[in-house]
C-alpha positions in Angstrom: -0.3 0.2 0.0 1.1 4.1 -0.9 0.4 6.7 1.0 -0.9 8.7 -1.8 0.6 12.3 -2.0 5.0 9.1 -4.3 -1.3 39.3 -18.8 -0.3 39.3 -22.2 3.2 40.4 -22.5 5.4 39.5 -25.1 7.0 36.0 -24.0 4.3 34.9 -21.7 1.1 34.2 -21.5 -1.6 31.9 -20.0 -1.1 27.7 -18.7 -2.6 25.0 -19.5 -4.2 23.3 -16.2 -1.7 21.3 -15.1 0.1 24.5 -15.0 -2.6 27.2 -14.3 -0.4 29.3 -11.9 2.8 28.8 -13.0 4.5 31.7 -14.4 5.6 30.9 -17.6 8.0 32.0 -20.2 8.2 30.9 -23.7 9.8 31.7 -27.2 13.1 30.6 -28.3 14.8 33.9 -27.1 12.7 34.5 -24.0 13.8 30.6 -23.0 17.7 31.0 -23.4 17.9 34.7 -21.9 16.0 32.5 -18.4 17.9 30.2 -19.2 21.4 32.3 -19.6 20.1 34.4 -16.7 20.7 31.9 -14.1 17.0 32.5 -13.6 14.8 29.9 -10.9 13.5 28.1 -13.8 11.5 25.2 -12.7 11.2 23.2 -15.8 11.8 23.1 -19.7 8.8 22.2 -22.3 9.8 21.6 -25.6 8.2 19.8 -28.5 9.4 16.7 -30.5 11.5 17.2 -33.1 12.5 20.9 -32.2 15.7 19.5 -30.6 18.1 21.3 -33.4 19.4 24.9 -34.1 18.7 27.4 -31.3 16.2 24.8 -29.0 18.9 22.5 -29.1 21.4 24.4 -27.9 19.2 25.7 -25.1 18.4 22.0 -24.0 22.5 22.1 -24.4 22.5 24.7 -21.7 19.4 23.4 -19.2 20.8 20.1 -19.0 24.2 21.4 -18.0 23.0 23.7 -16.0 20.8 20.5 -14.1 17.6 21.6 -15.1 14.5 19.8 -15.6 13.2 19.4 -19.7 10.3 17.7 -21.0 9.4 16.5 -24.3 5.6 17.3 -24.8 3.5 17.6 -27.3 2.6 21.2 -29.7 -0.7 21.4 -28.6 -0.1 21.2 -25.1 2.4 24.0 -25.5 -0.6 25.7 -27.4 -2.9 25.2 -24.4 0.0 26.5 -21.9 0.4 30.0 -23.8 -2.6 30.6 -24.8 -2.4 30.1 -28.5 0.6 32.3 -28.7 3.4 31.9 -30.5 6.1 29.5 -28.5 8.2 28.3 -31.0 8.9 25.3 -30.1 9.3 25.7 -26.7 8.4 27.5 -22.9 9.7 27.1 -19.3 7.9 27.5 -16.6 9.8 29.6 -13.5 9.8 29.0 -9.8 8.3 30.9 -7.1 11.0 30.8 -4.6 15.0 30.0 -4.6 15.9 26.7 -4.3 18.1 26.2 -1.3 21.5 24.0 -0.3 21.9 21.0 1.2 24.4 22.8 3.9 21.4 25.0 4.8 19.8 22.1 5.9 22.5 21.2 8.1 23.2 24.7 9.1 19.3 25.0 10.0 20.0 22.1 12.2 23.2 23.5 14.4 21.8 26.3 14.8 18.7 25.0 16.7 20.9 22.7 18.4 19.0 19.4 17.1 19.8 16.2 15.4 18.8 16.7 11.8 15.5 16.5 10.6 14.6 16.3 6.9 12.0 15.3 4.3 12.0 13.7 1.5 9.5 14.0 -1.5 9.9 10.9 -3.9 8.4 11.9 -6.8 5.6 13.8 -5.1 3.9 15.3 -8.4 0.7 17.0 -7.2 1.9 20.3 -6.2 -0.5 20.7 -3.7 0.1 18.0 -2.3 4.0 19.2 -2.3 2.6 22.5 -0.7 0.8 20.8 2.0 3.7 18.9 2.7 6.5 21.8 3.2 3.6 23.8 5.0 3.7 21.0 7.7 7.4 20.6 7.2 7.9 24.0 8.6 5.1 24.1 11.5 6.6 20.8 12.9 9.7 21.7 13.3 11.9 19.8 10.1 14.7 21.7 9.0 14.1 21.0 4.9 12.7 19.2 2.4 14.4 17.6 -0.6 13.2 17.2 -4.1 14.3 15.1 -7.2 15.3 17.1 -10.5 12.6 15.1 -12.3 9.8 13.0 -12.0 8.4 16.0 -9.0 6.3 19.0 -8.7 9.1 21.9 -8.3 8.5 25.1 -6.8 5.8 27.0 -8.5 3.3 29.3 -7.2 0.8 26.8 -7.1 3.3 24.8 -4.6 4.5 28.0 -2.6 0.5 29.5 -2.4 0.0 26.0 -1.0 2.9 25.8 1.5 0.9 28.9 2.5 4.5 31.0 2.7 6.8 27.9 4.7 8.7 28.1 1.2 10.1 30.6 2.1 11.5 29.9 5.7 12.3 26.2 5.0 14.8 25.0 2.2 13.6 23.6 -0.7 16.8 21.2 -2.4 15.8 19.9 -5.4 19.0 16.8 -6.3 19.6 15.2 -9.3 19.9 12.0 -7.1 17.3 11.1 -4.0 19.2 8.2 -3.1 22.7 9.7 -3.4 21.2 12.6 -0.8 19.8 9.4 2.1 23.7 8.6 1.8 25.1 11.8 2.6 22.0 12.1 5.1 23.4 8.5 6.4 27.0 9.9 6.4 25.5 12.8 8.9 23.9 10.9 11.3 20.7 10.2 10.0 18.4 7.2 10.4 15.6 6.9 7.2 12.0 6.0 7.3 10.0 5.3 5.0 6.1 4.9 4.9 4.8 1.8 3.8 2.3 -1.1 4.4 4.6 -3.4 5.6 5.8 -1.2 8.3 5.7 -1.1 11.8 3.3 0.8 13.9 4.3 4.3 13.2 3.6 5.4 16.9 6.5 2.6 18.0 9.3 3.5 16.3 12.2 5.7 18.4 12.6 9.1 16.1 14.8 10.9 18.9 18.3 10.3 16.3 18.6 12.1 13.1 15.3 11.4 11.2 15.1 11.2 7.7 11.3 10.9 6.5 10.5 9.6 3.2 7.3 10.5 1.6 5.9 8.4 -1.5 4.6 10.0 -4.6 0.5 10.2 -5.6 -0.2 5.9 -7.3 3.2 4.6 -6.6 4.0 5.0 -3.2 7.7 5.3 -2.2 9.8 3.5 -5.3 12.1 0.4 -4.3 15.3 1.5 -4.9 14.6 4.5 -2.0 12.8 2.0 0.0 15.7 -0.4 0.2 18.0 2.3 1.2 15.7 3.3 4.2 16.4 2.2 7.9 13.0 1.5 9.0 9.4 0.8 6.8 6.6 2.8 9.3 2.9 2.4 8.7 -0.6 3.9 9.6 -3.3 1.7 10.1 -5.9 1.2 7.6 -9.3 0.6 9.1 -11.8 1.4 6.5 -12.7 0.8 2.9 -9.9 3.3 1.2 -6.5 1.6 1.6 -4.3 4.4 1.3 -3.7 8.0 2.7 -3.3 11.2 1.1 0.7 11.9 1.1 0.6 15.3 2.7 -2.2 13.8 5.1 0.5 10.9 6.3 3.4 12.6 5.9 1.4 15.4 8.4 0.8 12.4 11.0 4.1 11.5 11.0 6.4 14.4 11.2 4.4 15.3 14.4 4.8 12.2 16.1 8.5 13.0 15.7 7.9 16.2 16.6 6.2 15.0 19.7 9.2 12.6 20.7 11.7 15.7 20.3 9.6 17.9 22.0 9.2 14.7 25.2 4.9 15.0 25.1 3.7 12.1 26.9 0.1 10.8 25.3 -2.2 9.5 28.0 
């Protein structure tokens, strides 16, 4: 069982349903300059067959900078740009700057606390990711880590759903989540993931460094990530529905970590 979450100026325009609130840049020159300038780009969308010439150069530059590039149909680009001239390419801009792993470590060190980190494994729904970031900040986590691919980014929808928490809590986007887990383990962090066949969530010790993995919509925590985890924890499913929204499951688990760290007693 998985816990379900694993103005029309030149160069700008409305988006399609999946990117409805995202800040959009489109057209070859506009996207090229955005990449060159180091702007906080969330994702680049390219129509198939447009990988040559200037678009090919943009793709090469984007990949060199570690920016996600996604192939989409011309029809999707039409919908995203409101049928304006997109020239086969568009980019969504992040609503907040991404953090670095060092900023997470520094936050924990300044608080004098063991590391407490949330790892979002391919959560693609921006509302789920935003809610997860909001709860992470409220529960005392020191940061959130997301993968660059197959994941929502810091879009305006995520930022709004986080109620501004993305401005206060480091959100780090990494190329490889398993490598990030290895790095956290070197810092003395134990990795926990939510899954059906785990120990009861409230009978596990979270007193040390905690890395909590929350899985994607529909697929839960990926197999390779699960194999990296030290503990598998589960929540009881007593109804007919056999899964929970990722931000709900993550919220329950985060506050159990917070309860134990604050040494709050249950009656």
